[in-house]
Steps between C-alpha positions, in 0.01 A plus 500: 500500500393826646335780293476863592176688480698811391809385312807745509519759228717425189878574565525796279314714763858565641575704201256766638616509858656851477229643272361749765833652573622493132228451237777450230628199669228280356556326172360646178190332359548255226474637142171462318444178304542537133394239232336175607463346847323207661240565771308193651608277215376740219717700261452872498654791317549864584428603149146633457413346168164366429533151379317408175193278505697228322762505775233439744357217301177683409372520131481866392168594343587842371758587223866507590737792430573845628216685331201351686179704508429451869151655490381279217650182644368566843160556360518190282613284798228654717233409247645157463484470882142598513414241226678218681335590834154478327601174334607368843165587650321317215734196548438499869122488437504247211816286550654561840763232453664700215575822683878438554599582141304841517668583834841429355418734204377778731816459709713535180309823405549640847867425491535671161304813633714508811816490285381775277418724798830431663690585175328843530628566859825667395297746285261569795786555735664745259165684458446521867848629561451767226167598675659526849783714355261729328290551810829571698595764239157657518500508871852658499390760251202588706725524806733736321203712382366514859839607621524777238151621587568505871837683438318765301231535786780534747684757299173697453446479887854620566470783251167607656659479853791697390281771351287501812814544711628779278161676531503459871850625539433797269186581705706476825759732360248768404368504856 
């Protein structure tokens, strides 16, 4: 069996043979994927929904519900993380064989912190967009003010020039 170093292109290249003469002869691209799809054996979805910790098989350490005080919970988890890291250091010194449980607890705290931070991303994106739009409005207002100021300067220069021309023409007429 012979194999080619450079195999021929797939047969659908023929669909594009007249592209240089007529760009509209090429087929339209496929529509975007909606819903779920499989890629490399894993299921993915086009919906941008943050899965809950329970859906991911992780125990949630902060209260459930829509009214979460993110600042309070992040501080609480951060303190808990610091405590567990100190305990891990003590265990590594005193009983090195028992470190695995502490590492799992630290991993759980990190996963909860990460999930809390990810749930704040939509708010962060909205705030960033508002900030960008406010900056654009400010710049445009400054541009309009600059244009108005330059227009007034140009009108003053034109008026000055006109008066100077009138004075010169009056002086020439008197001579």
